[in-house]
C-alpha positions as CSV (number, residue, x, y, z in Angstrom):
1,X,-18.6,-75.3,25.9
2,X,-18.6,-72.7,28.3
3,X,-18.5,-72.1,32.0
4,X,-18.9,-74.7,34.7
5,X,-21.5,-77.3,35.4
6,X,-24.6,-76.2,37.2
7,X,-28.4,-77.4,38.0
8,X,-27.6,-80.7,36.2
9,X,-31.5,-81.6,36.3
10,X,-31.7,-78.7,33.6
11,X,-32.6,-81.5,31.1
12,X,-34.5,-84.6,31.9
13,X,-32.1,-87.8,32.4
14,X,-31.8,-89.3,29.0
15,X,-29.5,-91.3,27.2
16,X,-28.2,-91.0,23.5
17,X,-26.4,-94.2,22.6
18,X,-24.1,-94.6,25.9
19,X,-23.9,-91.1,27.0
20,X,-26.3,-89.8,29.7
21,X,-27.2,-85.9,28.9
22,X,-26.7,-83.7,31.5
23,X,-28.0,-80.6,30.2
24,X,-28.4,-78.4,26.9
25,X,-25.4,-76.1,26.3
26,X,-26.8,-74.6,22.9
27,X,-28.4,-74.7,19.7
28,X,-27.4,-74.3,16.3
29,X,-28.5,-74.6,12.6
30,X,-27.5,-78.3,12.6
31,X,-28.4,-79.6,15.9
32,X,-28.3,-79.3,19.8
33,X,-25.3,-79.7,22.0
34,X,-25.5,-81.1,25.1
35,X,-23.1,-81.8,28.2
36,X,-23.1,-85.4,28.7
37,X,-21.4,-88.2,30.8
38,X,-19.6,-90.7,28.8
39,X,-19.4,-94.5,29.8
40,X,-16.1,-93.6,31.3
41,X,-17.1,-91.0,33.5
42,X,-15.6,-88.0,31.5
43,X,-17.7,-85.2,30.6
44,X,-18.2,-84.8,27.0
45,X,-19.9,-82.5,24.3
46,X,-22.3,-84.3,22.1
47,X,-23.8,-82.4,19.0
48,X,-27.5,-84.4,18.2
49,X,-28.4,-83.5,14.7
50,X,-31.4,-82.4,13.6
51,X,-33.3,-85.4,12.2
52,X,-34.9,-83.5,9.5
53,X,-31.3,-82.5,8.2
54,X,-30.5,-86.0,7.7
55,X,-33.2,-87.3,5.3
56,X,-31.2,-86.4,2.6
57,X,-28.2,-88.0,1.3
58,X,-26.0,-85.1,0.5
59,X,-26.4,-84.1,4.1
60,X,-25.2,-87.7,5.4
61,X,-22.2,-87.0,2.8
62,X,-21.5,-83.7,4.5
63,X,-22.0,-84.9,8.0
64,X,-19.4,-87.9,7.6
65,X,-17.0,-85.5,5.6
66,X,-16.8,-82.8,8.2
67,X,-16.6,-85.3,11.2
68,X,-13.5,-87.3,9.1
69,X,-12.3,-83.6,8.2
70,X,-11.8,-82.5,12.3
71,X,-10.3,-86.0,12.9
72,X,-7.5,-84.7,10.8
73,X,-6.9,-81.4,12.3
74,X,-3.5,-82.0,14.4
75,X,-4.3,-82.9,18.1
76,X,-2.6,-79.9,19.8
77,X,-5.3,-77.4,18.3
78,X,-8.4,-79.8,18.4
79,X,-10.8,-81.2,20.8
80,X,-10.7,-84.9,19.4
81,X,-13.7,-86.4,17.9
82,X,-13.9,-89.0,20.7
83,X,-17.1,-90.8,18.9
84,X,-19.8,-90.4,16.2
85,X,-23.0,-92.0,14.9
86,X,-23.2,-91.7,11.0
87,X,-25.2,-94.7,10.4
88,X,-28.8,-94.1,11.9
89,X,-31.0,-92.0,14.0
90,X,-30.1,-89.8,16.0
91,X,-27.0,-88.9,14.0
92,X,-24.6,-87.3,16.5
93,X,-21.1,-86.4,17.2
94,X,-19.2,-86.3,20.5
95,X,-15.9,-84.3,21.4
96,X,-14.1,-83.3,24.4
97,X,-16.0,-80.5,26.5
98,X,-14.1,-77.3,26.8
99,X,-14.7,-74.6,29.6
100,X,-14.5,-71.1,28.9
101,X,-16.4,-68.0,27.7
102,X,-15.8,-66.8,24.1
103,X,-14.5,-64.4,22.9
104,X,-17.3,-62.6,21.9
105,X,-18.6,-62.8,25.6
106,X,-15.3,-61.1,26.8
107,X,-15.3,-58.3,24.4
108,X,-18.7,-57.3,24.8
109,X,-18.9,-57.6,28.5
110,X,-15.4,-56.3,29.3
111,X,-14.6,-54.1,26.1
112,X,-11.6,-54.8,23.6
113,X,-8.0,-56.5,24.1
114,X,-4.8,-54.7,24.3
115,X,-1.2,-55.3,24.0
116,X,0.0,-58.7,25.1
117,X,-3.4,-59.7,25.0
118,X,-4.5,-59.2,21.9
119,X,-1.1,-60.2,20.6
120,X,-1.3,-63.7,22.1
121,X,-5.1,-63.8,20.9
122,X,-3.9,-63.0,17.2
123,X,-1.3,-65.9,17.4
124,X,-3.4,-68.5,18.7
125,X,-5.9,-68.2,16.4
126,X,-3.5,-68.2,13.5
127,X,-1.9,-71.1,15.0
128,X,-5.1,-72.8,14.6
129,X,-6.1,-71.8,11.2
130,X,-2.7,-73.3,10.3
131,X,-3.1,-76.2,11.7
132,X,-7.0,-76.7,10.0
133,X,-5.8,-75.6,6.9
134,X,-2.7,-77.9,6.7
135,X,-5.3,-80.8,7.1
136,X,-6.9,-79.6,4.1
137,X,-9.6,-78.0,5.5
138,X,-11.3,-74.6,5.4
139,X,-13.3,-73.7,8.5
140,X,-15.9,-71.1,6.8
141,X,-17.4,-69.6,10.0
142,X,-14.3,-68.1,11.8
143,X,-15.8,-65.3,14.4
144,X,-15.6,-64.6,18.1
145,X,-18.7,-66.8,18.9
146,X,-16.4,-69.8,17.6
147,X,-13.3,-68.8,19.9
148,X,-13.2,-69.9,23.1
149,X,-11.0,-68.4,25.9
150,X,-10.2,-71.4,28.0
151,X,-7.8,-72.2,30.8
152,X,-5.3,-73.4,28.2
153,X,-5.4,-70.7,25.6
154,X,-7.5,-69.7,22.9
155,X,-9.6,-72.6,21.3
156,X,-11.4,-72.5,17.8
157,X,-14.3,-74.6,17.6
158,X,-17.2,-75.5,15.5
159,X,-16.9,-77.1,12.4
160,X,-20.6,-77.0,11.7
161,X,-19.7,-75.8,8.1
162,X,-16.2,-76.6,7.5
163,X,-15.3,-78.5,4.8
164,X,-12.6,-80.0,2.4
165,X,-10.3,-78.1,0.5
166,X,-11.3,-78.9,-3.1
167,X,-14.7,-79.6,-2.8
168,X,-17.7,-77.7,-4.1
169,X,-18.0,-74.4,-2.3
170,X,-22.1,-74.2,-3.2
171,X,-23.1,-77.1,-1.1
172,X,-25.1,-75.1,1.0
173,X,-28.5,-74.9,1.9
174,X,-31.1,-73.5,-0.1
175,X,-30.8,-69.5,0.1
176,X,-28.0,-69.5,2.5
177,X,-24.3,-68.6,2.6
178,X,-22.4,-70.9,5.0
179,X,-20.9,-68.1,7.6
180,X,-21.7,-65.3,9.5
181,X,-21.9,-62.1,7.4
182,X,-20.1,-59.7,9.7
183,X,-16.6,-61.8,9.3
184,X,-17.1,-63.5,6.3
185,X,-14.9,-62.7,3.3
186,X,-16.0,-60.9,0.4
187,X,-15.9,-63.7,-2.0
188,X,-18.0,-65.8,0.0
189,X,-20.8,-62.9,-0.2
190,X,-20.7,-62.8,-4.1
191,X,-20.6,-66.7,-4.9
192,X,-17.5,-66.8,-5.5
193,X,-15.2,-70.2,-5.0
194,X,-14.2,-70.3,-0.9
195,X,-10.7,-71.2,-0.4
196,X,-8.6,-71.1,2.8
197,X,-7.7,-67.3,2.3
198,X,-11.2,-66.7,3.4
199,X,-10.5,-68.0,6.7
200,X,-7.6,-65.6,6.7
201,X,-9.9,-62.7,6.0
202,X,-11.9,-63.9,8.8
203,X,-9.0,-64.0,11.1
204,X,-8.3,-60.2,10.3
205,X,-12.0,-59.4,10.8
206,X,-11.9,-61.2,14.2
207,X,-8.6,-59.5,15.3
208,X,-9.9,-56.0,14.2
209,X,-13.1,-56.7,16.6
210,X,-11.2,-57.9,19.4
211,X,-8.7,-54.8,19.4
212,X,-11.5,-52.3,18.9
213,X,-14.6,-53.9,20.0
214,X,-16.6,-52.9,16.8
215,X,-16.9,-54.8,13.6
216,X,-14.5,-53.6,11.0
217,X,-17.3,-53.4,8.2
218,X,-20.1,-51.4,10.2
219,X,-23.4,-50.7,9.3
220,X,-27.2,-50.1,10.3
221,X,-28.4,-53.3,8.9
222,X,-27.2,-56.8,7.5
223,X,-27.4,-55.3,3.8
224,X,-25.1,-52.3,4.8
225,X,-22.5,-54.7,6.4
226,X,-22.5,-57.1,2.9
227,X,-22.1,-54.0,0.9
228,X,-19.0,-52.4,2.8
229,X,-17.4,-55.9,3.0
230,X,-17.7,-56.2,-0.6
231,X,-16.9,-52.7,-1.9
232,X,-15.7,-50.8,1.2
233,X,-12.4,-50.5,3.3
234,X,-12.3,-52.1,6.9
235,X,-12.1,-49.7,9.7
236,X,-8.9,-50.6,11.6
237,X,-8.0,-47.7,13.7
238,X,-7.7,-48.4,17.3
239,X,-5.1,-51.3,16.4
240,X,-1.3,-50.6,16.9
241,X,1.0,-51.2,14.6
242,X,2.6,-53.4,13.4
243,X,-0.5,-55.6,14.0
244,X,-2.5,-52.8,12.2
245,X,-0.6,-53.3,8.9
246,X,-0.9,-57.2,9.4
247,X,-4.4,-57.3,9.7
248,X,-4.9,-55.3,7.0
249,X,-2.9,-57.4,4.4
250,X,-5.2,-60.3,5.4
251,X,-8.4,-58.3,4.7
252,X,-7.5,-57.4,1.1
253,X,-10.3,-57.9,-1.4
254,X,-8.3,-60.1,-3.8
255,X,-7.9,-63.7,-1.9
256,X,-4.6,-64.0,-3.9
257,X,-3.1,-60.8,-2.0
258,X,-3.6,-62.4,1.2
259,X,-1.0,-64.3,3.4
260,X,-1.8,-68.2,3.5
261,X,-1.9,-68.9,7.6
262,X,1.5,-70.2,7.9
263,X,2.8,-67.1,6.1
264,X,0.7,-65.3,8.7
265,X,2.1,-67.3,11.6
266,X,5.3,-66.6,10.5
267,X,5.2,-63.0,10.4
268,X,3.4,-63.0,13.7
269,X,6.1,-65.3,15.6
270,X,8.9,-65.9,13.4
271,X,7.7,-69.6,13.5
272,X,6.1,-71.4,10.4
273,X,5.7,-74.4,12.0
274,X,2.4,-74.7,14.2
275,X,3.6,-77.1,17.0
276,X,6.8,-74.9,17.4
277,X,4.8,-72.0,17.2
278,X,2.2,-73.0,19.6
279,X,5.2,-73.8,22.4
280,X,6.6,-70.3,21.5
281,X,3.2,-68.7,22.4
282,X,3.0,-70.9,25.4
283,X,6.2,-69.2,26.6
284,X,4.9,-65.8,26.5
285,X,1.8,-65.9,29.0
286,X,0.9,-67.6,32.3
287,X,0.2,-71.2,32.4
288,X,-2.4,-73.2,34.2
289,X,-2.3,-76.7,35.9
290,X,-3.1,-79.6,32.9
291,X,-5.2,-81.5,35.5
292,X,-4.8,-84.3,33.8
293,X,-1.3,-85.8,34.9
294,X,1.8,-85.7,33.2
295,X,4.9,-83.6,33.7
296,X,4.0,-80.4,36.3
297,X,3.2,-76.9,34.6
298,X,4.6,-73.7,36.0
299,X,2.5,-72.1,38.9
300,X,-0.6,-70.4,37.5
301,X,-0.6,-66.7,37.4
302,X,-4.2,-66.8,37.8
303,X,-5.8,-69.4,40.0
304,X,-8.7,-71.3,38.8
305,X,-11.9,-70.2,40.4
306,X,-14.6,-72.4,42.2
307,X,-16.6,-72.7,39.2
308,X,-13.6,-74.7,37.4
309,X,-12.2,-72.3,34.9
310,X,-9.5,-69.5,35.1
311,X,-11.1,-66.1,35.4
312,X,-9.8,-63.7,32.9
313,X,-9.2,-60.6,35.3
314,X,-6.8,-59.8,37.7
315,X,-8.9,-57.4,39.7
316,X,-12.4,-57.5,39.3
317,X,-12.2,-53.6,40.2
318,X,-10.5,-53.0,37.0
319,X,-11.8,-53.5,33.2
320,X,-8.1,-55.1,32.5
321,X,-8.4,-58.3,31.0
322,X,-5.9,-61.0,30.8
323,X,-5.9,-64.0,28.7
324,X,-4.6,-67.2,29.7
325,X,-2.1,-68.1,27.0
326,X,-0.3,-71.4,27.4
327,X,-0.7,-74.8,29.0
328,X,1.1,-78.5,29.9
329,X,2.2,-80.5,27.0
330,X,1.8,-78.4,23.9
331,X,1.5,-75.0,26.1
332,X,-1.2,-73.8,24.2
333,X,-3.9,-76.2,22.8
334,X,-6.4,-74.5,19.9
335,X,-9.4,-76.6,19.8
336,X,-11.6,-77.0,16.7
337,X,-14.8,-78.9,18.0
338,X,-18.4,-79.8,16.5
339,X,-20.0,-77.3,19.3
340,X,-22.0,-74.6,20.2
341,X,-21.7,-72.6,23.9
342,X,-23.2,-70.2,26.6
343,X,-26.4,-71.3,27.8
344,X,-28.7,-69.2,30.4
345,X,-28.4,-70.3,34.1
346,X,-31.2,-70.9,35.9
347,X,-34.5,-69.6,37.9
348,X,-36.8,-67.0,38.2
349,X,-37.1,-63.6,40.3
350,X,-38.6,-62.0,43.3
351,X,-42.1,-61.9,43.9
352,X,-43.9,-58.8,42.8
353,X,-45.4,-56.1,44.9
354,X,-48.8,-55.4,44.7
355,X,-49.9,-52.5,42.6
356,X,-51.1,-49.3,44.2
357,X,-51.0,-46.4,42.1
358,X,-52.0,-45.6,38.6
359,X,-50.0,-43.3,36.1
360,X,-51.5,-39.8,36.4
361,X,-51.4,-37.0,38.8
362,X,-49.5,-34.5,36.5
363,X,-50.9,-32.8,33.1
364,X,-48.8,-35.4,31.1
365,X,-49.5,-38.3,33.6
366,X,-46.8,-39.3,35.8
367,X,-45.4,-40.8,38.9
368,X,-42.3,-40.2,40.8
369,X,-40.4,-42.0,43.8
370,X,-37.4,-40.5,45.4
371,X,-37.3,-43.8,47.7
372,X,-37.2,-41.5,50.5
373,X,-40.3,-42.4,52.0
374,X,-39.8,-46.7,52.9
375,X,-43.4,-47.0,52.9
376,X,-44.1,-45.9,49.2
377,X,-44.9,-49.3,48.4
378,X,-41.7,-51.3,47.0
379,X,-41.5,-54.9,48.5
380,X,-38.4,-55.4,50.5
381,X,-36.4,-58.2,51.9
382,X,-33.4,-59.5,53.3
383,X,-32.1,-63.1,53.7
384,X,-28.1,-63.0,53.9
385,X,-26.6,-61.3,51.0
386,X,-30.1,-61.5,48.9
387,X,-31.9,-58.5,49.6
388,X,-34.1,-55.1,48.6
389,X,-34.1,-52.2,50.8
390,X,-34.6,-48.7,51.3
391,X,-31.4,-46.9,52.4
392,X,-30.4,-43.6,52.6
393,X,-33.3,-42.3,50.7
394,X,-32.4,-44.8,47.7
395,X,-33.2,-48.4,46.9
396,X,-30.7,-51.2,47.0
397,X,-30.9,-54.4,45.6
398,X,-28.3,-57.4,46.0
399,X,-28.9,-60.5,44.0
400,X,-27.0,-64.0,44.7
401,X,-29.5,-66.7,43.6
402,X,-32.9,-68.1,42.0
403,X,-31.9,-67.4,38.9
404,X,-29.9,-64.7,36.8
405,X,-32.0,-61.6,37.3
406,X,-34.1,-60.2,40.1
407,X,-36.9,-58.0,39.7
408,X,-38.7,-55.4,41.7
409,X,-42.2,-54.7,40.2
410,X,-43.2,-50.9,40.5
411,X,-46.4,-50.2,43.1
412,X,-48.4,-49.1,40.2
413,X,-51.3,-50.2,38.1
414,X,-53.5,-49.0,35.3
415,X,-50.7,-48.2,32.7
416,X,-51.1,-47.2,29.6
417,X,-50.0,-48.9,26.3
418,X,-47.0,-46.8,26.0
419,X,-44.6,-45.8,28.9
420,X,-41.2,-44.3,29.6
421,X,-39.6,-45.6,32.5
422,X,-36.7,-44.0,34.1
423,X,-34.4,-44.2,37.2
424,X,-30.8,-43.2,38.3
425,X,-28.7,-46.5,38.2
426,X,-25.4,-47.2,39.7
427,X,-24.2,-50.8,39.7
428,X,-22.3,-51.5,42.6
429,X,-20.6,-54.9,42.5
430,X,-17.3,-55.0,40.9
431,X,-18.0,-57.5,37.8
432,X,-17.9,-55.6,34.5
433,X,-20.8,-57.9,33.5
434,X,-23.0,-57.0,36.6
435,X,-26.2,-54.9,35.5
436,X,-28.8,-53.1,36.5
437,X,-31.7,-51.2,34.9
438,X,-35.4,-50.7,34.1
439,X,-38.2,-52.8,32.7
440,X,-41.1,-52.5,30.9
441,X,-44.2,-54.8,29.8
442,X,-43.6,-57.1,32.3
443,X,-46.1,-60.0,32.1
444,X,-46.0,-63.7,33.4
445,X,-42.3,-64.4,33.2
446,X,-41.3,-62.4,29.9
447,X,-40.4,-58.4,29.8
448,X,-38.1,-56.0,28.0
449,X,-35.1,-55.0,30.0
450,X,-32.9,-51.8,29.4
451,X,-29.6,-52.6,31.1
452,X,-26.5,-50.5,32.1
453,X,-23.6,-52.9,32.9
454,X,-20.8,-51.9,35.1
455,X,-18.6,-51.6,32.4
456,X,-20.9,-48.8,30.9
457,X,-22.4,-50.7,27.8
458,X,-26.2,-50.3,27.4
459,X,-28.0,-53.1,26.3
460,X,-31.9,-54.0,25.6
461,X,-33.0,-57.8,26.3
462,X,-36.0,-59.6,25.8
463,X,-36.7,-62.5,28.5
464,X,-37.2,-63.8,31.8
465,X,-35.5,-64.1,34.9
466,X,-33.2,-67.0,33.6
467,X,-32.7,-66.3,30.4
468,X,-33.4,-64.1,27.4
469,X,-32.4,-62.8,23.8
470,X,-30.4,-59.6,23.7
471,X,-32.0,-57.1,20.9
472,X,-29.4,-54.5,20.9
473,X,-26.5,-53.4,22.4
474,X,-24.0,-50.3,22.6
475,X,-20.7,-50.8,20.7
476,X,-19.2,-49.0,23.4
477,X,-19.5,-47.8,26.8
478,X,-22.2,-45.3,27.0
479,X,-21.0,-44.1,31.0
480,X,-17.6,-43.9,32.3
481,X,-15.7,-44.7,34.3
482,X,-17.0,-47.9,35.3
483,X,-19.7,-48.0,37.7
484,X,-20.8,-44.3,37.6
485,X,-24.4,-43.7,38.0
486,X,-26.6,-42.7,35.0
487,X,-30.1,-41.8,34.4
488,X,-31.2,-45.2,32.4
489,X,-34.4,-44.6,30.5
490,X,-36.7,-47.6,29.0
491,X,-39.4,-46.4,26.0
492,X,-41.4,-49.0,25.3
493,X,-44.3,-48.0,22.4
494,X,-46.7,-50.0,20.5
495,X,-46.1,-49.8,16.6
496,X,-48.8,-51.6,14.6
497,X,-47.9,-55.4,15.2
498,X,-44.5,-54.8,16.6
499,X,-43.1,-53.1,19.8
500,X,-40.4,-50.4,19.7
501,X,-38.0,-50.0,22.6
502,X,-35.6,-47.2,23.2
503,X,-32.7,-47.2,25.9
504,X,-31.7,-43.7,26.9
505,X,-28.6,-42.5,29.0
506,X,-29.0,-39.0,30.6
507,X,-31.4,-38.4,28.0
508,X,-29.8,-39.5,24.9
509,X,-30.6,-42.4,23.0
510,X,-27.9,-44.9,22.7
511,X,-29.5,-48.0,21.3
512,X,-33.1,-49.1,20.0
513,X,-34.6,-52.1,18.9
514,X,-37.9,-53.3,17.0
515,X,-39.4,-56.7,18.3
516,X,-41.9,-58.3,15.8
517,X,-41.2,-62.0,17.1
518,X,-44.2,-62.4,19.5
519,X,-43.9,-58.8,21.1
520,X,-44.9,-58.4,24.5
521,X,-48.3,-56.7,25.4
522,X,-48.5,-53.8,27.9
523,X,-47.7,-54.9,31.4
524,X,-45.8,-54.5,34.6
525,X,-42.9,-51.8,35.2
526,X,-39.9,-51.9,37.7
527,X,-35.9,-52.4,38.8
528,X,-34.1,-55.2,37.7
529,X,-30.7,-56.4,38.7
530,X,-28.2,-59.4,38.0
531,X,-26.2,-60.9,35.2
532,X,-26.1,-63.0,32.3
533,X,-25.4,-66.7,33.1
534,X,-24.7,-66.2,36.8
535,X,-23.5,-69.1,38.5
536,X,-24.5,-70.4,41.9
537,X,-20.5,-69.7,43.2
538,X,-20.5,-66.0,41.9
539,X,-20.6,-63.1,44.2
540,X,-23.4,-61.3,44.7
541,X,-24.7,-58.5,41.8
542,X,-25.4,-55.2,43.7
543,X,-27.1,-52.2,42.4
544,X,-28.6,-48.8,43.6
545,X,-31.7,-47.0,42.4
546,X,-32.8,-43.8,42.8
547,X,-35.4,-40.9,41.5
548,X,-37.3,-43.7,39.9
549,X,-40.3,-41.9,37.4
550,X,-42.7,-43.1,35.0
551,X,-44.4,-41.4,32.1
552,X,-45.7,-41.4,28.7
553,X,-43.3,-41.1,25.8
């Protein structure tokens, strides 16, 4: 699970068994995960299994097996399975609710981890794997999205495809491999038996990604990634010794050449026992209050924020990451749960300005606005920290509430099918995930956004002001240092039944995506400011725009 509790009316009040559903947390191939209230008042995560999957006896047996497996992993590294219904619709499983962002979110938003942050993550995840394997279970889908960075340390989640050691590895859905290709071991891609060694390979892939910000086996498409995983060598430059050599050994093509999780843990810490290793790791980093009584914990190095979980930054003006490793009791609780996380936050954007101009006036057709004229037609307003204003020959936006993003529609009409939208963009607020940019094909609530993040990463997004789908993202910052202004361009062009969206920075293409899933029609253009999954308690996202131009590609 991720982040704090907001917008509890997000799903209509309903009950599943004795549990009151609060809101949806995530969706996966097996079902939907909800935040829920238990009868005793605790917040829990409840995974409701898709009814079409429970129709077969094979699936029901697998579901029972995985619930049993999750209960067998030692308690210091698992969110206990609190309850489950395995005998009738709806099938569900209830686990501890865990707060915190995923490793994927931290790395993609703030860049790779370094130093003791990376070392602590490596030890924490290895400890979890050793405990999982000692219970006779293979996780089979270890990846950055399944590692939560909670206030009490990294927690490995999602037993959605875990299985007992020694069972038939080919119990999969027709035509699918259980696992995520970018982090799967090669034997899982060529229909060879899956053992605990596959999880060790995935550990190496995850640590390589966390330490470099890129995949160990990069490809332009899934086919290239799969081929390189089976036949190529991992790209590990950027990892420092001795961790680099350890990661390389875990990614050997031959499973027999990889260390076991226990051997890996001993090499990393000098401790082969998982509980002792957890206590050892707990002494490395700062700790946080347990919040549930018991013996007192050391004073936290990073105090919990108002949204309920400890921030992973010592100074928001810098890109330095600091993982919080350790906590009360076992010091480092590493969690295995039947959960998925990250949900979109609420509400829409600003009202649109009335379009006043058409694309034209130059040989190629175009429009320019340097914002020196405060009457050029952009809608303005100012309510406390929420505003959009002409200021000093530019246009500045501050977004606090009313959705994850705020949009300013350009005062232009009669747009052609294909457009090129550009503005000079500077993200002024300090959060590395704050972003701003330009959009195209806006209509109703949907649009394509090309966004420059404070961290310098660039991404292409399809969605509305509440939630969306990321279509592409740069692997490394396209703009440095963080907060530097750059020319951001969105090129949106129809190509048959698809729409091609390109992202350019200072005239150079840095990302591209082709949307063939309900592509958006030609529509409005403009500016966009915000941050994915922003909370009501978050500080304002602020950005400055200048030299807006519109043309044809």
